[in-house]
N, C-alpha and C positions, 0 to 999 in steps of 0.2 A: 945609959943615955949620956953620961958625961963623956965629952970628947967627940960627940956627934956634931957634924956640921948642921947648920940650920936647914939647908936644902935636903940633907939626908933624912932629917926627921920627918919631913913632909913627903918623902918618897913612900908610896902606899905600902909597899912590902915591909919596909922598916917600921912604919907606924903601926901596922897590924901586929908585927912581932913584938914591938914594945908594949902595946896594950895587953897582949896575951901574957907577956912576962910579968907585967905589973898587976894585972887583974886576971889571973888564970881562971878558966871556966870550971865550975863545980862538976862533979861527975854526973849530977842530975841534968845540968845544962847540956853536957855532951850527949847524954842519952836522948834529949829532946831535940837535938839539931837534926834538921832534915838531911837525908842522904842525897848525894848527887847521883846522877845516872851512872857515872863511872863506878861509884861505890856500890850501888845496887848490882851492877853488872859483875863486879868483882866478887861480891858476896854470893851471887847466884851461881857463878862458875865454880865456886868452892863446894857447892852442894853435891851430894851423891847423885847418881844417874836417875834414881827413882824420884827423888825430890825435885830435880831439874825438870823431869818429864811432867810431874804434877803441876809445877809452876808454869811451864809452857802451856799446858792445857788450860789452866785458869786464865792466863793472859790472853790466849786466843779466844776463849769464850767471852772475855770482857770486851773484846772488840765488837761483838755483835749486840751487846746490851748497853744502851746508853744509860748514863747515870740519871738520877732524879733531876738534878739541876740541868742536865742537857735536854731532857724531855720538857721540863718547864720552859726553857729557852726556846725550844722549837715551837711550843704552843704559843708563847708570847709573840714570836716572829709571825706565826700564822694569823693570830688575832690582829696584829698591826697591819699585815698585808690586806686582810679582809676589810678592816676599817678604812684603809687608804682607798681600796677599790670602791667601797660604798660612798665615801666622800667625793671621789672623782666621778661618780655616776656610772661606773662600769657595771655595777650590780645594784639591784633594788631590794629593799627590805620586804619581808612578808610579815603580816600582822600575826600576833600570837594566836588569835582565833583561827586563822587560816592554817597555821602550823599544826594546832591540835586537831583540826578538822581532817587534815591530810593524814596525820598519824593514826587517828581512830579509823579512818577509812582503810588504811593499809593493814591494820591489825585485825580488822573484821573479816 
């Protein structure tokens, strides 16, 4: 850091380099760092053909299956849409008694 100009210190690249030199991450911190897409791609391309094929299959299947949080968000969006429609008078509510009456009728 000695001999650095003031402007150089605030240059992001130099600042990050200085921080890493002064406070190097522990091996555990390095293991916990999230990988970038490029790092994942690089690691995946180093796999043998069978492992790559298995990974591709799992990735393709994952496109068809939404995560729990995605499903929850979809239901939340639907509930908000329905509430907005109800408040705007686009749809009308049905009493609980009528709902049960219809359900029993359809099940009988």
